[in-house]
PyMOL Python script that loads the backbone (N, CA, C, O; Angstrom):
from pymol import cmd

cmd.read_pdbstr("""\
ATOM      1  N   MET A   1      75.178 114.822  96.053  1.00  0.00           N
ATOM      2  CA  MET A   1      75.919 115.999  95.811  1.00  0.00           C
ATOM      3  C   MET A   1      75.917 116.853  96.941  1.00  0.00           C
ATOM      4  O   MET A   1      74.870 117.352  97.355  1.00  0.00           O
ATOM      5  N   PRO A   2      77.258 117.098  97.581  1.00  0.00           N
ATOM      6  CA  PRO A   2      77.287 118.006  98.556  1.00  0.00           C
ATOM      7  C   PRO A   2      77.045 119.452  98.338  1.00  0.00           C
ATOM      8  O   PRO A   2      77.639 120.014  97.418  1.00  0.00           O
ATOM      9  N   THR A   3      76.124 120.188  99.196  1.00  0.00           N
ATOM     10  CA  THR A   3      75.945 121.612  99.085  1.00  0.00           C
ATOM     11  C   THR A   3      77.155 122.388  99.576  1.00  0.00           C
ATOM     12  O   THR A   3      78.003 121.836 100.277  1.00  0.00           O
ATOM     13  N   GLU A   4      77.237 123.574  99.242  1.00  0.00           N
ATOM     14  CA  GLU A   4      78.118 124.496  99.762  1.00  0.00           C
ATOM     15  C   GLU A   4      78.426 124.420 101.313  1.00  0.00           C
ATOM     16  O   GLU A   4      79.520 124.458 101.876  1.00  0.00           O
ATOM     17  N   ILE A   5      77.144 124.300 101.848  1.00  0.00           N
ATOM     18  CA  ILE A   5      77.346 124.495 103.334  1.00  0.00           C
ATOM     19  C   ILE A   5      77.950 123.278 103.955  1.00  0.00           C
ATOM     20  O   ILE A   5      78.371 123.356 105.109  1.00  0.00           O
ATOM     21  N   ASP A   6      78.035 122.024 103.203  1.00  0.00           N
ATOM     22  CA  ASP A   6      78.474 120.921 103.807  1.00  0.00           C
ATOM     23  C   ASP A   6      79.816 120.454 103.012  1.00  0.00           C
ATOM     24  O   ASP A   6      80.310 119.327 103.034  1.00  0.00           O
ATOM     25  N   THR A   7      80.215 121.423 102.413  1.00  0.00           N
ATOM     26  CA  THR A   7      81.425 121.009 101.557  1.00  0.00           C
ATOM     27  C   THR A   7      82.553 121.366 102.181  1.00  0.00           C
ATOM     28  O   THR A   7      82.604 122.579 102.384  1.00  0.00           O
ATOM     29  N   LYS A   8      83.838 120.519 102.708  1.00  0.00           N
ATOM     30  CA  LYS A   8      84.799 120.984 103.392  1.00  0.00           C
ATOM     31  C   LYS A   8      86.042 120.785 102.457  1.00  0.00           C
ATOM     32  O   LYS A   8      86.049 119.894 101.607  1.00  0.00           O
ATOM     33  N   ILE A   9      87.053 121.611 102.637  1.00  0.00           N
ATOM     34  CA  ILE A   9      88.417 121.407 102.145  1.00  0.00           C
ATOM     35  C   ILE A   9      89.196 120.718 102.886  1.00  0.00           C
ATOM     36  O   ILE A   9      89.239 120.998 104.084  1.00  0.00           O
ATOM     37  N   TYR A  10      89.955 119.716 102.395  1.00  0.00           N
ATOM     38  CA  TYR A  10      90.653 119.037 102.973  1.00  0.00           C
ATOM     39  C   TYR A  10      92.088 119.233 102.803  1.00  0.00           C
ATOM     40  O   TYR A  10      92.385 120.152 102.041  1.00  0.00           O
ATOM     41  N   GLU A  11      93.047 118.584 103.334  1.00  0.00           N
ATOM     42  CA  GLU A  11      94.507 118.929 103.031  1.00  0.00           C
ATOM     43  C   GLU A  11      95.411 117.762 103.266  1.00  0.00           C
ATOM     44  O   GLU A  11      95.754 117.380 104.385  1.00  0.00           O
ATOM     45  N   LEU A  12      95.704 117.327 102.345  1.00  0.00           N
ATOM     46  CA  LEU A  12      96.761 115.966 102.442  1.00  0.00           C
ATOM     47  C   LEU A  12      98.281 116.380 101.930  1.00  0.00           C
ATOM     48  O   LEU A  12      98.646 116.820 100.840  1.00  0.00           O
ATOM     49  N   ALA A  13      98.990 116.089 103.067  1.00  0.00           N
ATOM     50  CA  ALA A  13     100.297 116.332 103.059  1.00  0.00           C
ATOM     51  C   ALA A  13     101.360 115.205 102.749  1.00  0.00           C
ATOM     52  O   ALA A  13     101.114 114.203 103.421  1.00  0.00           O
ATOM     53  N   TYR A  14     102.251 115.090 102.094  1.00  0.00           N
ATOM     54  CA  TYR A  14     102.821 113.873 101.848  1.00  0.00           C
ATOM     55  C   TYR A  14     104.368 113.757 101.586  1.00  0.00           C
ATOM     56  O   TYR A  14     105.037 114.749 101.297  1.00  0.00           O
ATOM     57  N   HIS A  15     104.801 112.739 101.679  1.00  0.00           N
ATOM     58  CA  HIS A  15     106.327 112.627 101.216  1.00  0.00           C
ATOM     59  C   HIS A  15     106.724 111.537 100.453  1.00  0.00           C
ATOM     60  O   HIS A  15     106.523 110.360 100.753  1.00  0.00           O
ATOM     61  N   LEU A  16     107.338 111.982  99.376  1.00  0.00           N
ATOM     62  CA  LEU A  16     107.615 110.881  98.341  1.00  0.00           C
ATOM     63  C   LEU A  16     109.394 110.644  98.421  1.00  0.00           C
ATOM     64  O   LEU A  16     110.071 111.533  98.938  1.00  0.00           O
ATOM     65  N   SER A  17     109.967 109.561  97.948  1.00  0.00           N
ATOM     66  CA  SER A  17     111.202 108.958  98.233  1.00  0.00           C
ATOM     67  C   SER A  17     112.037 109.934  97.677  1.00  0.00           C
ATOM     68  O   SER A  17     111.560 110.301  96.603  1.00  0.00           O
ATOM     69  N   PRO A  18     113.282 110.621  98.003  1.00  0.00           N
ATOM     70  CA  PRO A  18     114.047 111.563  97.412  1.00  0.00           C
ATOM     71  C   PRO A  18     114.838 110.885  96.258  1.00  0.00           C
ATOM     72  O   PRO A  18     115.449 111.627  95.488  1.00  0.00           O
ATOM     73  N   GLU A  19     114.874 109.751  96.100  1.00  0.00           N
ATOM     74  CA  GLU A  19     115.284 109.030  95.005  1.00  0.00           C
ATOM     75  C   GLU A  19     114.754 108.880  93.779  1.00  0.00           C
ATOM     76  O   GLU A  19     115.282 108.300  92.830  1.00  0.00           O
ATOM     77  N   LEU A  20     113.429 109.546  93.816  1.00  0.00           N
ATOM     78  CA  LEU A  20     112.641 109.576  92.606  1.00  0.00           C
ATOM     79  C   LEU A  20     113.275 110.599  91.544  1.00  0.00           C
ATOM     80  O   LEU A  20     113.945 111.509  92.031  1.00  0.00           O
ATOM     81  N   GLU A  21     113.147 110.555  90.218  1.00  0.00           N
ATOM     82  CA  GLU A  21     113.386 111.349  89.321  1.00  0.00           C
ATOM     83  C   GLU A  21     112.348 112.407  89.443  1.00  0.00           C
ATOM     84  O   GLU A  21     111.315 112.233  90.090  1.00  0.00           O
ATOM     85  N   GLU A  22     112.643 113.532  88.798  1.00  0.00           N
ATOM     86  CA  GLU A  22     111.576 114.680  88.752  1.00  0.00           C
ATOM     87  C   GLU A  22     110.181 114.368  87.791  1.00  0.00           C
ATOM     88  O   GLU A  22     109.085 114.889  87.996  1.00  0.00           O
ATOM     89  N   VAL A  23     110.470 113.463  86.776  1.00  0.00           N
ATOM     90  CA  VAL A  23     109.409 113.117  86.095  1.00  0.00           C
ATOM     91  C   VAL A  23     108.342 112.011  86.733  1.00  0.00           C
ATOM     92  O   VAL A  23     107.144 111.911  86.469  1.00  0.00           O
ATOM     93  N   ASP A  24     109.152 111.191  87.674  1.00  0.00           N
ATOM     94  CA  ASP A  24     108.126 110.262  88.498  1.00  0.00           C
ATOM     95  C   ASP A  24     107.556 111.083  89.732  1.00  0.00           C
ATOM     96  O   ASP A  24     106.556 110.701  90.341  1.00  0.00           O
ATOM     97  N   VAL A  25     108.223 112.179  90.046  1.00  0.00           N
ATOM     98  CA  VAL A  25     107.596 112.944  91.155  1.00  0.00           C
ATOM     99  C   VAL A  25     106.364 113.546  90.544  1.00  0.00           C
ATOM    100  O   VAL A  25     105.347 113.411  91.224  1.00  0.00           O
ATOM    101  N   LYS A  26     106.264 114.073  89.601  1.00  0.00           N
ATOM    102  CA  LYS A  26     105.276 114.619  88.873  1.00  0.00           C
ATOM    103  C   LYS A  26     104.057 113.764  88.752  1.00  0.00           C
ATOM    104  O   LYS A  26     102.889 114.043  89.023  1.00  0.00           O
ATOM    105  N   ALA A  27     104.734 112.338  88.150  1.00  0.00           N
ATOM    106  CA  ALA A  27     103.513 111.631  87.801  1.00  0.00           C
ATOM    107  C   ALA A  27     102.826 110.776  89.197  1.00  0.00           C
ATOM    108  O   ALA A  27     101.687 110.309  89.166  1.00  0.00           O
ATOM    109  N   ARG A  28     103.758 110.672  90.421  1.00  0.00           N
ATOM    110  CA  ARG A  28     103.137 110.382  91.574  1.00  0.00           C
ATOM    111  C   ARG A  28     102.072 111.668  92.158  1.00  0.00           C
ATOM    112  O   ARG A  28     101.054 111.472  92.822  1.00  0.00           O
ATOM    113  N   ALA A  29     102.510 112.778  91.795  1.00  0.00           N
ATOM    114  CA  ALA A  29     101.653 113.803  92.381  1.00  0.00           C
ATOM    115  C   ALA A  29     100.474 113.946  91.506  1.00  0.00           C
ATOM    116  O   ALA A  29      99.457 114.420  92.011  1.00  0.00           O
ATOM    117  N   GLN A  30     100.471 113.621  90.338  1.00  0.00           N
ATOM    118  CA  GLN A  30      99.152 113.663  89.408  1.00  0.00           C
ATOM    119  C   GLN A  30      98.327 112.513  89.731  1.00  0.00           C
ATOM    120  O   GLN A  30      97.102 112.635  89.738  1.00  0.00           O
ATOM    121  N   GLU A  31      98.948 111.288  90.028  1.00  0.00           N
ATOM    122  CA  GLU A  31      98.250 110.149  90.388  1.00  0.00           C
ATOM    123  C   GLU A  31      97.336 110.396  92.003  1.00  0.00           C
ATOM    124  O   GLU A  31      96.286 109.818  92.285  1.00  0.00           O
ATOM    125  N   LEU A  32      97.988 111.289  92.800  1.00  0.00           N
ATOM    126  CA  LEU A  32      97.082 111.785  93.829  1.00  0.00           C
ATOM    127  C   LEU A  32      96.036 112.476  93.512  1.00  0.00           C
ATOM    128  O   LEU A  32      94.937 112.132  93.947  1.00  0.00           O
ATOM    129  N   SER A  33      96.144 113.333  92.878  1.00  0.00           N
ATOM    130  CA  SER A  33      95.201 114.225  91.982  1.00  0.00           C
ATOM    131  C   SER A  33      93.887 113.446  91.294  1.00  0.00           C
ATOM    132  O   SER A  33      92.694 113.661  91.506  1.00  0.00           O
ATOM    133  N   ASP A  34      94.471 112.526  90.451  1.00  0.00           N
ATOM    134  CA  ASP A  34      93.531 111.716  89.913  1.00  0.00           C
ATOM    135  C   ASP A  34      92.868 110.876  90.824  1.00  0.00           C
ATOM    136  O   ASP A  34      91.686 110.731  90.513  1.00  0.00           O
ATOM    137  N   LEU A  35      93.210 110.266  91.845  1.00  0.00           N
ATOM    138  CA  LEU A  35      92.587 109.653  92.864  1.00  0.00           C
ATOM    139  C   LEU A  35      91.312 110.514  93.364  1.00  0.00           C
ATOM    140  O   LEU A  35      90.128 110.180  93.331  1.00  0.00           O
ATOM    141  N   VAL A  36      91.849 111.639  93.806  1.00  0.00           N
ATOM    142  CA  VAL A  36      90.583 112.633  94.413  1.00  0.00           C
ATOM    143  C   VAL A  36      89.512 112.734  93.533  1.00  0.00           C
ATOM    144  O   VAL A  36      88.364 112.749  93.978  1.00  0.00           O
ATOM    145  N   ALA A  37      89.808 112.829  91.982  1.00  0.00           N
ATOM    146  CA  ALA A  37      88.965 113.159  91.155  1.00  0.00           C
ATOM    147  C   ALA A  37      87.999 111.923  90.990  1.00  0.00           C
ATOM    148  O   ALA A  37      86.779 112.037  90.873  1.00  0.00           O
ATOM    149  N   ARG A  38      88.658 110.781  90.994  1.00  0.00           N
ATOM    150  CA  ARG A  38      87.685 109.361  90.908  1.00  0.00           C
ATOM    151  C   ARG A  38      86.914 109.034  92.164  1.00  0.00           C
ATOM    152  O   ARG A  38      86.131 108.085  92.194  1.00  0.00           O
ATOM    153  N   ALA A  39      87.151 109.877  93.279  1.00  0.00           N
ATOM    154  CA  ALA A  39      86.548 109.689  94.466  1.00  0.00           C
ATOM    155  C   ALA A  39      85.268 110.761  94.423  1.00  0.00           C
ATOM    156  O   ALA A  39      84.448 110.884  95.333  1.00  0.00           O
ATOM    157  N   GLY A  40      85.273 111.355  93.428  1.00  0.00           N
ATOM    158  CA  GLY A  40      84.058 112.303  93.433  1.00  0.00           C
ATOM    159  C   GLY A  40      84.463 113.767  93.865  1.00  0.00           C
ATOM    160  O   GLY A  40      83.534 114.535  94.113  1.00  0.00           O
ATOM    161  N   GLY A  41      85.759 114.231  93.978  1.00  0.00           N
ATOM    162  CA  GLY A  41      86.252 115.159  94.783  1.00  0.00           C
ATOM    163  C   GLY A  41      86.918 116.182  93.706  1.00  0.00           C
ATOM    164  O   GLY A  41      86.983 115.770  92.548  1.00  0.00           O
ATOM    165  N   SER A  42      87.316 117.217  93.935  1.00  0.00           N
ATOM    166  CA  SER A  42      88.114 118.205  93.123  1.00  0.00           C
ATOM    167  C   SER A  42      89.133 118.742  93.795  1.00  0.00           C
ATOM    168  O   SER A  42      88.946 119.133  94.947  1.00  0.00           O
ATOM    169  N   VAL A  43      90.409 118.853  93.172  1.00  0.00           N
ATOM    170  CA  VAL A  43      91.591 119.611  93.652  1.00  0.00           C
ATOM    171  C   VAL A  43      91.247 121.338  93.625  1.00  0.00           C
ATOM    172  O   VAL A  43      90.750 121.996  92.712  1.00  0.00           O
ATOM    173  N   VAL A  44      91.679 121.747  94.885  1.00  0.00           N
ATOM    174  CA  VAL A  44      91.394 123.110  95.038  1.00  0.00           C
ATOM    175  C   VAL A  44      92.778 123.728  94.779  1.00  0.00           C
ATOM    176  O   VAL A  44      92.881 124.693  94.022  1.00  0.00           O
ATOM    177  N   THR A  45      93.965 123.127  95.465  1.00  0.00           N
ATOM    178  CA  THR A  45      95.253 123.852  94.925  1.00  0.00           C
ATOM    179  C   THR A  45      96.076 122.520  95.211  1.00  0.00           C
ATOM    180  O   THR A  45      95.803 121.743  96.126  1.00  0.00           O
ATOM    181  N   SER A  46      97.145 122.356  94.284  1.00  0.00           N
ATOM    182  CA  SER A  46      98.229 121.745  94.614  1.00  0.00           C
ATOM    183  C   SER A  46      99.666 122.419  93.873  1.00  0.00           C
ATOM    184  O   SER A  46      99.728 123.258  92.976  1.00  0.00           O
ATOM    185  N   GLY A  47     100.793 121.705  94.619  1.00  0.00           N
ATOM    186  CA  GLY A  47     101.927 122.187  93.999  1.00  0.00           C
ATOM    187  C   GLY A  47     102.886 121.186  93.608  1.00  0.00           C
ATOM    188  O   GLY A  47     102.687 120.027  93.973  1.00  0.00           O
ATOM    189  N   MET A  48     103.915 121.475  92.906  1.00  0.00           N
ATOM    190  CA  MET A  48     104.914 120.431  92.608  1.00  0.00           C
ATOM    191  C   MET A  48     105.445 120.356  93.863  1.00  0.00           C
ATOM    192  O   MET A  48     105.725 121.382  94.484  1.00  0.00           O
ATOM    193  N   PRO A  49     105.663 118.954  94.436  1.00  0.00           N
ATOM    194  CA  PRO A  49     106.455 118.590  95.758  1.00  0.00           C
ATOM    195  C   PRO A  49     107.969 119.171  95.424  1.00  0.00           C
ATOM    196  O   PRO A  49     108.515 119.075  94.325  1.00  0.00           O
ATOM    197  N   ARG A  50     108.495 119.751  96.522  1.00  0.00           N
ATOM    198  CA  ARG A  50     109.992 120.011  96.507  1.00  0.00           C
ATOM    199  C   ARG A  50     110.562 119.133  97.505  1.00  0.00           C
ATOM    200  O   ARG A  50     109.995 118.573  98.442  1.00  0.00           O
ATOM    201  N   GLN A  51     112.073 119.097  97.065  1.00  0.00           N
ATOM    202  CA  GLN A  51     112.841 118.206  98.097  1.00  0.00           C
ATOM    203  C   GLN A  51     113.301 119.255  99.406  1.00  0.00           C
ATOM    204  O   GLN A  51     113.935 120.307  99.323  1.00  0.00           O
ATOM    205  N   VAL A  52     112.780 118.621 100.561  1.00  0.00           N
ATOM    206  CA  VAL A  52     113.073 119.350 101.824  1.00  0.00           C
ATOM    207  C   VAL A  52     114.000 118.146 102.633  1.00  0.00           C
ATOM    208  O   VAL A  52     114.085 116.947 102.367  1.00  0.00           O
ATOM    209  N   HIS A  53     114.678 118.961 103.756  1.00  0.00           N
ATOM    210  CA  HIS A  53     115.290 118.219 104.675  1.00  0.00           C
ATOM    211  C   HIS A  53     114.563 117.717 105.891  1.00  0.00           C
ATOM    212  O   HIS A  53     114.025 118.614 106.540  1.00  0.00           O
ATOM    213  N   LEU A  54     114.427 116.560 106.329  1.00  0.00           N
ATOM    214  CA  LEU A  54     113.647 116.175 107.244  1.00  0.00           C
ATOM    215  C   LEU A  54     114.025 116.317 108.357  1.00  0.00           C
ATOM    216  O   LEU A  54     115.254 116.321 108.430  1.00  0.00           O
ATOM    217  N   SER A  55     113.298 116.488 109.670  1.00  0.00           N
ATOM    218  CA  SER A  55     113.749 116.863 110.969  1.00  0.00           C
ATOM    219  C   SER A  55     114.344 115.557 111.615  1.00  0.00           C
ATOM    220  O   SER A  55     115.340 115.424 112.327  1.00  0.00           O
ATOM    221  N   TYR A  56     113.213 114.407 111.043  1.00  0.00           N
ATOM    222  CA  TYR A  56     113.373 112.993 111.648  1.00  0.00           C
ATOM    223  C   TYR A  56     113.446 112.162 110.222  1.00  0.00           C
ATOM    224  O   TYR A  56     112.605 112.201 109.324  1.00  0.00           O
ATOM    225  N   GLN A  57     114.550 111.476 110.249  1.00  0.00           N
ATOM    226  CA  GLN A  57     114.471 110.625 109.268  1.00  0.00           C
ATOM    227  C   GLN A  57     113.575 109.471 108.978  1.00  0.00           C
ATOM    228  O   GLN A  57     113.246 108.721 109.896  1.00  0.00           O
ATOM    229  N   ILE A  58     113.115 109.262 107.626  1.00  0.00           N
ATOM    230  CA  ILE A  58     112.185 108.358 107.356  1.00  0.00           C
ATOM    231  C   ILE A  58     112.769 107.210 106.446  1.00  0.00           C
ATOM    232  O   ILE A  58     113.194 107.398 105.306  1.00  0.00           O
ATOM    233  N   LYS A  59     112.731 105.914 107.141  1.00  0.00           N
ATOM    234  CA  LYS A  59     113.411 104.913 106.249  1.00  0.00           C
ATOM    235  C   LYS A  59     115.062 105.148 105.946  1.00  0.00           C
ATOM    236  O   LYS A  59     115.713 104.691 105.006  1.00  0.00           O
ATOM    237  N   ASN A  60     115.521 106.013 107.057  1.00  0.00           N
ATOM    238  CA  ASN A  60     117.200 106.166 106.865  1.00  0.00           C
ATOM    239  C   ASN A  60     117.352 107.397 106.044  1.00  0.00           C
ATOM    240  O   ASN A  60     118.524 107.715 105.843  1.00  0.00           O
ATOM    241  N   LYS A  61     116.345 108.243 105.469  1.00  0.00           N
ATOM    242  CA  LYS A  61     116.642 109.076 104.548  1.00  0.00           C
ATOM    243  C   LYS A  61     116.234 110.582 105.309  1.00  0.00           C
ATOM    244  O   LYS A  61     115.247 110.836 105.999  1.00  0.00           O
ATOM    245  N   GLN A  62     117.281 111.395 104.943  1.00  0.00           N
ATOM    246  CA  GLN A  62     117.262 112.487 105.490  1.00  0.00           C
ATOM    247  C   GLN A  62     116.516 113.585 104.864  1.00  0.00           C
ATOM    248  O   GLN A  62     116.104 114.534 105.531  1.00  0.00           O
ATOM    249  N   TYR A  63     116.314 113.472 103.476  1.00  0.00           N
ATOM    250  CA  TYR A  63     115.433 114.249 102.616  1.00  0.00           C
ATOM    251  C   TYR A  63     114.169 113.359 101.931  1.00  0.00           C
ATOM    252  O   TYR A  63     114.052 112.143 101.774  1.00  0.00           O
ATOM    253  N   ALA A  64     113.349 114.388 101.619  1.00  0.00           N
ATOM    254  CA  ALA A  64     112.050 113.714 100.833  1.00  0.00           C
ATOM    255  C   ALA A  64     111.481 114.718 100.122  1.00  0.00           C
ATOM    256  O   ALA A  64     111.687 115.901 100.389  1.00  0.00           O
ATOM    257  N   HIS A  65     110.634 114.271  99.054  1.00  0.00           N
ATOM    258  CA  HIS A  65     110.019 115.299  98.143  1.00  0.00           C
ATOM    259  C   HIS A  65     108.652 115.494  99.211  1.00  0.00           C
ATOM    260  O   HIS A  65     108.050 114.571  99.758  1.00  0.00           O
ATOM    261  N   PHE A  66     108.349 116.999  99.336  1.00  0.00           N
ATOM    262  CA  PHE A  66     106.968 117.154 100.301  1.00  0.00           C
ATOM    263  C   PHE A  66     106.164 117.901  99.428  1.00  0.00           C
ATOM    264  O   PHE A  66     106.596 118.857  98.785  1.00  0.00           O
ATOM    265  N   GLY A  67     104.934 117.470  99.383  1.00  0.00           N
ATOM    266  CA  GLY A  67     103.813 117.971  98.737  1.00  0.00           C
ATOM    267  C   GLY A  67     102.519 118.004  99.324  1.00  0.00           C
ATOM    268  O   GLY A  67     102.211 117.095 100.095  1.00  0.00           O
ATOM    269  N   ILE A  68     101.677 118.963  99.061  1.00  0.00           N
ATOM    270  CA  ILE A  68     100.629 119.391  99.779  1.00  0.00           C
ATOM    271  C   ILE A  68      99.397 119.341  98.606  1.00  0.00           C
ATOM    272  O   ILE A  68      99.596 119.652  97.431  1.00  0.00           O
ATOM    273  N   LEU A  69      98.344 118.980  99.039  1.00  0.00           N
ATOM    274  CA  LEU A  69      97.263 118.871  98.010  1.00  0.00           C
ATOM    275  C   LEU A  69      96.063 119.162  98.874  1.00  0.00           C
ATOM    276  O   LEU A  69      95.768 118.393  99.789  1.00  0.00           O
ATOM    277  N   ASP A  70      95.253 120.415  98.575  1.00  0.00           N
ATOM    278  CA  ASP A  70      94.122 120.845  99.199  1.00  0.00           C
ATOM    279  C   ASP A  70      92.833 120.359  98.216  1.00  0.00           C
ATOM    280  O   ASP A  70      92.848 120.759  97.052  1.00  0.00           O
ATOM    281  N   PHE A  71      91.981 119.705  98.564  1.00  0.00           N
ATOM    282  CA  PHE A  71      90.789 119.119  97.974  1.00  0.00           C
ATOM    283  C   PHE A  71      89.578 119.333  98.685  1.00  0.00           C
ATOM    284  O   PHE A  71      89.595 119.646  99.875  1.00  0.00           O
ATOM    285  N   THR A  72      88.213 119.142  97.847  1.00  0.00           N
ATOM    286  CA  THR A  72      87.140 118.944  98.433  1.00  0.00           C
ATOM    287  C   THR A  72      86.684 117.444  98.096  1.00  0.00           C
ATOM    288  O   THR A  72      87.083 116.849  97.095  1.00  0.00           O
ATOM    289  N   ALA A  73      85.893 116.954  98.947  1.00  0.00           N
ATOM    290  CA  ALA A  73      85.345 115.682  98.571  1.00  0.00           C
ATOM    291  C   ALA A  73      84.359 115.417  99.364  1.00  0.00           C
ATOM    292  O   ALA A  73      84.511 115.772 100.532  1.00  0.00           O
ATOM    293  N   PRO A  74      83.081 114.733  98.992  1.00  0.00           N
ATOM    294  CA  PRO A  74      82.182 114.143  99.877  1.00  0.00           C
ATOM    295  C   PRO A  74      82.791 113.614 101.185  1.00  0.00           C
ATOM    296  O   PRO A  74      83.925 113.147 101.079  1.00  0.00           O
ATOM    297  N   SER A  75      82.189 113.611 102.470  1.00  0.00           N
ATOM    298  CA  SER A  75      83.078 113.170 103.616  1.00  0.00           C
ATOM    299  C   SER A  75      82.922 111.727 103.663  1.00  0.00           C
ATOM    300  O   SER A  75      83.707 111.130 104.400  1.00  0.00           O
ATOM    301  N   GLU A  76      81.863 110.895 102.874  1.00  0.00           N
ATOM    302  CA  GLU A  76      81.806 109.488 103.008  1.00  0.00           C
ATOM    303  C   GLU A  76      82.752 109.005 102.058  1.00  0.00           C
ATOM    304  O   GLU A  76      82.849 107.780 102.120  1.00  0.00           O
ATOM    305  N   THR A  77      83.541 109.579 101.133  1.00  0.00           N
ATOM    306  CA  THR A  77      84.608 108.945 100.051  1.00  0.00           C
ATOM    307  C   THR A  77      85.815 109.202 100.895  1.00  0.00           C
ATOM    308  O   THR A  77      86.812 108.595 100.506  1.00  0.00           O
ATOM    309  N   LEU A  78      85.965 109.922 101.912  1.00  0.00           N
ATOM    310  CA  LEU A  78      87.500 109.857 102.507  1.00  0.00           C
ATOM    311  C   LEU A  78      87.759 108.746 103.192  1.00  0.00           C
ATOM    312  O   LEU A  78      88.956 108.647 103.461  1.00  0.00           O
ATOM    313  N   GLU A  79      86.909 107.633 103.682  1.00  0.00           N
ATOM    314  CA  GLU A  79      87.292 106.491 104.113  1.00  0.00           C
ATOM    315  C   GLU A  79      87.997 105.584 103.365  1.00  0.00           C
ATOM    316  O   GLU A  79      88.328 104.504 103.856  1.00  0.00           O
TER     317      GLU A  79
END
""", "prot")
cmd.dss("prot")
cmd.show_as("cartoon", "prot")
cmd.util.cbc("prot")
cmd.orient("prot")
């Protein structure tokens, strides 16, 4: 178990398809939080992804749901 000295806060920024319904966006965000927990980490902050206009298209899409998840986890589990 990491001590406070060697515990780091990591940030995961992600994009989700703009075609997802709100309920699916919430479910995908929850899946990421659950993944962190299963890996032995804990979520520090997370917010509901919001739809943003992209500066550069991704797969010919001009918009995406953008979310950020801040979490702590043992460094060996990040791989």
